[in-house]
C-alpha positions as CSV (number, residue, x, y, z in Angstrom):
1,M,42.8,15.7,18.6
2,G,41.4,17.3,15.5
3,D,37.9,17.7,17.0
4,E,37.1,21.3,17.3
5,S,35.6,21.0,20.8
6,V,39.0,19.6,22.0
7,W,40.8,22.6,20.5
8,Q,38.3,25.0,22.1
9,S,38.8,23.3,25.5
10,L,42.6,23.3,25.5
11,V,43.5,26.4,23.5
12,P,41.5,29.4,24.7
13,S,40.2,31.7,21.9
14,V,41.6,29.4,19.2
15,V,40.3,30.0,15.7
16,I,40.2,27.1,13.3
17,R,40.4,27.9,9.6
18,R,40.0,25.6,6.6
19,R,42.2,27.8,4.4
20,P,45.8,29.0,4.7
21,G,46.7,32.0,6.7
22,G,46.6,35.4,5.0
23,R,49.0,38.3,5.0
24,H,47.5,39.7,8.2
25,L,48.8,38.7,11.6
26,P,46.2,36.7,13.5
27,R,44.6,38.3,16.5
28,W,44.1,34.9,18.2
29,P,45.9,31.6,18.2
30,T,44.9,30.0,14.9
31,A,45.0,26.4,13.6
32,Y,44.8,25.8,9.9
33,F,43.4,22.5,8.5
34,V,44.2,22.6,4.7
35,D,44.5,19.5,2.4
36,S,44.4,17.1,5.4
37,H,47.3,18.8,7.2
38,W,47.3,21.0,10.3
39,T,49.5,24.0,10.9
40,A,49.3,26.7,13.5
41,Q,50.0,30.4,14.1
42,K,50.2,32.2,17.4
43,A,48.4,35.4,17.9
44,G,50.4,38.4,16.5
45,D,53.1,36.1,15.1
46,A,54.1,36.2,11.5
47,H,55.5,32.6,11.7
48,T,53.3,29.7,10.7
49,F,54.3,26.5,12.5
50,D,54.3,23.5,10.1
51,P,55.0,20.2,11.8
52,Y,56.7,19.0,8.6
53,D,59.5,21.6,9.2
54,H,60.9,19.5,12.0
55,Y,58.6,17.4,14.2
56,Q,56.6,15.3,11.7
57,K,58.2,13.0,9.2
58,P,57.7,14.4,5.7
59,G,55.0,12.7,3.7
60,T,53.3,11.1,6.7
61,H,49.9,11.8,8.2
62,R,50.9,11.4,11.8
63,F,50.2,13.8,14.6
64,C,50.2,17.1,12.7
65,Q,47.1,18.3,14.6
66,T,48.7,17.2,17.9
67,F,52.0,19.0,17.1
68,S,50.1,22.1,16.0
69,M,48.2,22.1,19.3
70,M,51.3,21.4,21.3
71,Y,53.0,24.4,19.5
72,L,50.1,26.8,20.5
73,L,50.4,25.5,24.1
74,D,54.2,25.8,24.2
75,R,54.4,22.1,24.8
76,L,56.6,20.9,22.0
77,P,59.7,18.9,23.0
78,E,63.1,20.5,22.3
79,P,63.9,20.4,18.6
80,K,67.0,18.2,19.1
81,W,65.6,14.7,18.8
82,N,64.4,12.4,16.1
83,Y,60.9,11.5,14.8
84,R,60.6,8.5,17.1
85,V,61.1,10.7,20.2
86,Y,58.7,13.3,18.8
87,D,56.0,10.6,18.1
88,K,56.4,9.4,21.6
89,C,55.9,12.9,23.0
90,A,52.8,13.3,20.8
91,R,51.3,10.1,22.1
92,S,52.1,11.1,25.7
93,F,50.4,14.5,25.1
94,I,47.3,12.8,23.6
95,R,47.1,10.5,26.6
96,E,47.3,13.5,28.9
97,V,44.5,15.2,27.1
98,I,42.3,12.1,27.1
99,E,42.8,11.8,30.9
100,Q,42.3,15.5,31.5
101,L,39.0,15.9,29.7
102,P,35.8,14.5,31.3
103,E,34.1,11.5,29.8
104,S,31.1,13.6,28.9
105,H,33.3,16.0,26.7
106,P,31.8,16.5,23.2
107,G,35.1,15.4,21.7
108,F,34.3,11.9,23.0
109,M,30.8,11.8,21.6
110,Y,30.7,10.1,18.3
111,D,27.5,9.1,16.5
112,L,28.2,5.5,15.4
113,K,25.4,5.7,12.8
114,K,27.5,8.1,10.8
115,S,30.5,7.2,8.7
116,E,33.4,9.5,8.2
117,L,31.8,10.7,5.0
118,G,28.7,11.8,6.8
119,L,26.6,9.0,5.4
120,F,24.0,7.2,7.6
121,F,23.9,3.5,7.9
122,G,20.9,1.5,9.1
123,P,17.2,2.0,8.8
């Protein structure tokens, strides 16, 4: 879900930043990936959505990018449940996205010769 091509396909005009939001209101929906955590801000909105504020169990690394995407798409569940229900909603949303995107989508293309660190293995 953190793949930029998936964001571009699902959230029209999304901007992905690798630094926190500034003092200016964003003109486009914006996702922030800072220190391995995703947050989001809707266009023209001063509020920055942080999944830790309610949907993501504090201190975990579960579904922050999914909750941020769901926020921008107005797909979050009502904020009256517990983390278990929210995790289930996130998994359901991920499944829906996987089923919606074509198999040839760039988000599914992964070069197995590369590690997550960008190192190449093999000859």
